[in-house]
Chimera marker file (.cmm) of the C-alpha trace (Angstrom):
<marker_set name="trace">
<marker id="1" x="-3.245" y="17.337" z="5.873" r="1" g="1" b="0" radius="0.5"/>
<marker id="2" x="-0.280" y="16.199" z="3.798" r="1" g="1" b="0" radius="0.5"/>
<marker id="3" x="-0.989" y="13.895" z="0.878" r="1" g="1" b="0" radius="0.5"/>
<marker id="4" x="1.070" y="11.854" z="-1.529" r="1" g="1" b="0" radius="0.5"/>
<marker id="5" x="-0.357" y="10.977" z="-4.906" r="1" g="1" b="0" radius="0.5"/>
<marker id="6" x="1.445" y="8.444" z="-7.078" r="1" g="1" b="0" radius="0.5"/>
<marker id="7" x="0.577" y="6.725" z="-10.333" r="1" g="1" b="0" radius="0.5"/>
<marker id="8" x="1.477" y="3.089" z="-10.900" r="1" g="1" b="0" radius="0.5"/>
<marker id="9" x="1.190" y="1.740" z="-14.408" r="1" g="1" b="0" radius="0.5"/>
<marker id="10" x="2.380" y="-1.842" z="-13.823" r="1" g="1" b="0" radius="0.5"/>
<marker id="11" x="3.039" y="-4.407" z="-11.100" r="1" g="1" b="0" radius="0.5"/>
<marker id="12" x="6.766" y="-3.981" z="-11.735" r="1" g="1" b="0" radius="0.5"/>
<marker id="13" x="6.532" y="-0.441" z="-10.317" r="1" g="1" b="0" radius="0.5"/>
<marker id="14" x="4.944" y="-1.506" z="-7.014" r="1" g="1" b="0" radius="0.5"/>
<marker id="15" x="8.214" y="-2.090" z="-5.142" r="1" g="1" b="0" radius="0.5"/>
<marker id="16" x="9.328" y="1.478" z="-5.890" r="1" g="1" b="0" radius="0.5"/>
<marker id="17" x="5.878" y="2.891" z="-5.124" r="1" g="1" b="0" radius="0.5"/>
<marker id="18" x="5.826" y="1.047" z="-1.785" r="1" g="1" b="0" radius="0.5"/>
<marker id="19" x="9.291" y="2.382" z="-0.970" r="1" g="1" b="0" radius="0.5"/>
<marker id="20" x="8.234" y="5.953" z="-1.761" r="1" g="1" b="0" radius="0.5"/>
<marker id="21" x="5.140" y="5.649" z="0.439" r="1" g="1" b="0" radius="0.5"/>
<marker id="22" x="7.139" y="4.250" z="3.356" r="1" g="1" b="0" radius="0.5"/>
<marker id="23" x="9.732" y="7.014" z="3.013" r="1" g="1" b="0" radius="0.5"/>
<marker id="24" x="7.078" y="9.718" z="2.736" r="1" g="1" b="0" radius="0.5"/>
<marker id="25" x="5.009" y="8.514" z="5.700" r="1" g="1" b="0" radius="0.5"/>
<marker id="26" x="7.871" y="7.611" z="8.008" r="1" g="1" b="0" radius="0.5"/>
<marker id="27" x="6.803" y="8.137" z="11.601" r="1" g="1" b="0" radius="0.5"/>
<marker id="28" x="3.080" y="8.353" z="10.892" r="1" g="1" b="0" radius="0.5"/>
<marker id="29" x="1.016" y="5.747" z="12.698" r="1" g="1" b="0" radius="0.5"/>
<marker id="30" x="-2.156" y="5.856" z="10.592" r="1" g="1" b="0" radius="0.5"/>
<marker id="31" x="-2.309" y="5.742" z="6.821" r="1" g="1" b="0" radius="0.5"/>
<marker id="32" x="-5.429" y="5.748" z="4.637" r="1" g="1" b="0" radius="0.5"/>
<marker id="33" x="-5.803" y="4.422" z="1.119" r="1" g="1" b="0" radius="0.5"/>
<marker id="34" x="-8.772" y="5.327" z="-1.025" r="1" g="1" b="0" radius="0.5"/>
<marker id="35" x="-9.896" y="3.910" z="-4.329" r="1" g="1" b="0" radius="0.5"/>
<marker id="36" x="-12.714" y="2.044" z="-6.001" r="1" g="1" b="0" radius="0.5"/>
<marker id="37" x="-13.264" y="-1.671" z="-5.543" r="1" g="1" b="0" radius="0.5"/>
<marker id="38" x="-10.697" y="-3.554" z="-7.597" r="1" g="1" b="0" radius="0.5"/>
<marker id="39" x="-8.263" y="-0.636" z="-7.853" r="1" g="1" b="0" radius="0.5"/>
<marker id="40" x="-5.384" y="-2.611" z="-6.323" r="1" g="1" b="0" radius="0.5"/>
<marker id="41" x="-5.319" y="-1.299" z="-2.754" r="1" g="1" b="0" radius="0.5"/>
<marker id="42" x="-4.809" y="-4.748" z="-1.224" r="1" g="1" b="0" radius="0.5"/>
<marker id="43" x="-2.036" y="-5.565" z="-3.698" r="1" g="1" b="0" radius="0.5"/>
<marker id="44" x="-0.283" y="-2.313" z="-2.803" r="1" g="1" b="0" radius="0.5"/>
<marker id="45" x="-0.662" y="-3.038" z="0.917" r="1" g="1" b="0" radius="0.5"/>
<marker id="46" x="0.873" y="-6.490" z="0.342" r="1" g="1" b="0" radius="0.5"/>
<marker id="47" x="3.958" y="-4.832" z="-1.185" r="1" g="1" b="0" radius="0.5"/>
<marker id="48" x="4.106" y="-2.313" z="1.670" r="1" g="1" b="0" radius="0.5"/>
<marker id="49" x="3.831" y="-5.062" z="4.266" r="1" g="1" b="0" radius="0.5"/>
<marker id="50" x="6.563" y="-7.116" z="2.585" r="1" g="1" b="0" radius="0.5"/>
<marker id="51" x="8.949" y="-4.153" z="2.603" r="1" g="1" b="0" radius="0.5"/>
<marker id="52" x="8.175" y="-3.590" z="6.278" r="1" g="1" b="0" radius="0.5"/>
<marker id="53" x="9.030" y="-7.200" z="7.123" r="1" g="1" b="0" radius="0.5"/>
<marker id="54" x="5.498" y="-8.497" z="7.687" r="1" g="1" b="0" radius="0.5"/>
<marker id="55" x="5.442" y="-12.270" z="7.280" r="1" g="1" b="0" radius="0.5"/>
<marker id="56" x="1.707" y="-12.814" z="7.885" r="1" g="1" b="0" radius="0.5"/>
<marker id="57" x="-0.756" y="-13.186" z="5.027" r="1" g="1" b="0" radius="0.5"/>
<marker id="58" x="-2.197" y="-9.828" z="3.989" r="1" g="1" b="0" radius="0.5"/>
<marker id="59" x="-5.687" y="-9.880" z="2.527" r="1" g="1" b="0" radius="0.5"/>
<marker id="60" x="-8.526" y="-7.485" z="1.939" r="1" g="1" b="0" radius="0.5"/>
<marker id="61" x="-10.751" y="-6.782" z="4.940" r="1" g="1" b="0" radius="0.5"/>
<marker id="62" x="-13.642" y="-6.363" z="2.491" r="1" g="1" b="0" radius="0.5"/>
<marker id="63" x="-13.597" y="-10.060" z="1.645" r="1" g="1" b="0" radius="0.5"/>
<marker id="64" x="-12.932" y="-11.555" z="5.095" r="1" g="1" b="0" radius="0.5"/>
<marker id="65" x="-16.434" y="-12.876" z="5.698" r="1" g="1" b="0" radius="0.5"/>
<link id1="1" id2="2" r="1" g="1" b="0" radius="0.2"/>
<link id1="2" id2="3" r="1" g="1" b="0" radius="0.2"/>
<link id1="3" id2="4" r="1" g="1" b="0" radius="0.2"/>
<link id1="4" id2="5" r="1" g="1" b="0" radius="0.2"/>
<link id1="5" id2="6" r="1" g="1" b="0" radius="0.2"/>
<link id1="6" id2="7" r="1" g="1" b="0" radius="0.2"/>
<link id1="7" id2="8" r="1" g="1" b="0" radius="0.2"/>
<link id1="8" id2="9" r="1" g="1" b="0" radius="0.2"/>
<link id1="9" id2="10" r="1" g="1" b="0" radius="0.2"/>
<link id1="10" id2="11" r="1" g="1" b="0" radius="0.2"/>
<link id1="11" id2="12" r="1" g="1" b="0" radius="0.2"/>
<link id1="12" id2="13" r="1" g="1" b="0" radius="0.2"/>
<link id1="13" id2="14" r="1" g="1" b="0" radius="0.2"/>
<link id1="14" id2="15" r="1" g="1" b="0" radius="0.2"/>
<link id1="15" id2="16" r="1" g="1" b="0" radius="0.2"/>
<link id1="16" id2="17" r="1" g="1" b="0" radius="0.2"/>
<link id1="17" id2="18" r="1" g="1" b="0" radius="0.2"/>
<link id1="18" id2="19" r="1" g="1" b="0" radius="0.2"/>
<link id1="19" id2="20" r="1" g="1" b="0" radius="0.2"/>
<link id1="20" id2="21" r="1" g="1" b="0" radius="0.2"/>
<link id1="21" id2="22" r="1" g="1" b="0" radius="0.2"/>
<link id1="22" id2="23" r="1" g="1" b="0" radius="0.2"/>
<link id1="23" id2="24" r="1" g="1" b="0" radius="0.2"/>
<link id1="24" id2="25" r="1" g="1" b="0" radius="0.2"/>
<link id1="25" id2="26" r="1" g="1" b="0" radius="0.2"/>
<link id1="26" id2="27" r="1" g="1" b="0" radius="0.2"/>
<link id1="27" id2="28" r="1" g="1" b="0" radius="0.2"/>
<link id1="28" id2="29" r="1" g="1" b="0" radius="0.2"/>
<link id1="29" id2="30" r="1" g="1" b="0" radius="0.2"/>
<link id1="30" id2="31" r="1" g="1" b="0" radius="0.2"/>
<link id1="31" id2="32" r="1" g="1" b="0" radius="0.2"/>
<link id1="32" id2="33" r="1" g="1" b="0" radius="0.2"/>
<link id1="33" id2="34" r="1" g="1" b="0" radius="0.2"/>
<link id1="34" id2="35" r="1" g="1" b="0" radius="0.2"/>
<link id1="35" id2="36" r="1" g="1" b="0" radius="0.2"/>
<link id1="36" id2="37" r="1" g="1" b="0" radius="0.2"/>
<link id1="37" id2="38" r="1" g="1" b="0" radius="0.2"/>
<link id1="38" id2="39" r="1" g="1" b="0" radius="0.2"/>
<link id1="39" id2="40" r="1" g="1" b="0" radius="0.2"/>
<link id1="40" id2="41" r="1" g="1" b="0" radius="0.2"/>
<link id1="41" id2="42" r="1" g="1" b="0" radius="0.2"/>
<link id1="42" id2="43" r="1" g="1" b="0" radius="0.2"/>
<link id1="43" id2="44" r="1" g="1" b="0" radius="0.2"/>
<link id1="44" id2="45" r="1" g="1" b="0" radius="0.2"/>
<link id1="45" id2="46" r="1" g="1" b="0" radius="0.2"/>
<link id1="46" id2="47" r="1" g="1" b="0" radius="0.2"/>
<link id1="47" id2="48" r="1" g="1" b="0" radius="0.2"/>
<link id1="48" id2="49" r="1" g="1" b="0" radius="0.2"/>
<link id1="49" id2="50" r="1" g="1" b="0" radius="0.2"/>
<link id1="50" id2="51" r="1" g="1" b="0" radius="0.2"/>
<link id1="51" id2="52" r="1" g="1" b="0" radius="0.2"/>
<link id1="52" id2="53" r="1" g="1" b="0" radius="0.2"/>
<link id1="53" id2="54" r="1" g="1" b="0" radius="0.2"/>
<link id1="54" id2="55" r="1" g="1" b="0" radius="0.2"/>
<link id1="55" id2="56" r="1" g="1" b="0" radius="0.2"/>
<link id1="56" id2="57" r="1" g="1" b="0" radius="0.2"/>
<link id1="57" id2="58" r="1" g="1" b="0" radius="0.2"/>
<link id1="58" id2="59" r="1" g="1" b="0" radius="0.2"/>
<link id1="59" id2="60" r="1" g="1" b="0" radius="0.2"/>
<link id1="60" id2="61" r="1" g="1" b="0" radius="0.2"/>
<link id1="61" id2="62" r="1" g="1" b="0" radius="0.2"/>
<link id1="62" id2="63" r="1" g="1" b="0" radius="0.2"/>
<link id1="63" id2="64" r="1" g="1" b="0" radius="0.2"/>
<link id1="64" id2="65" r="1" g="1" b="0" radius="0.2"/>
</marker_set>
């Protein structure tokens, strides 16, 4: 399995991180993101979705009760 590991030190880096993920995973249909609660996974996914043209609200499935 191919993996990409990136480090993001600030919110200002998220656009570039999202771009690198999209470029790396181009053509893959399923992506997984792992990290502890509060690590910023949903925030990252919001940046990814924005770059992919998603206009819907993106929120964490953990807190959709």
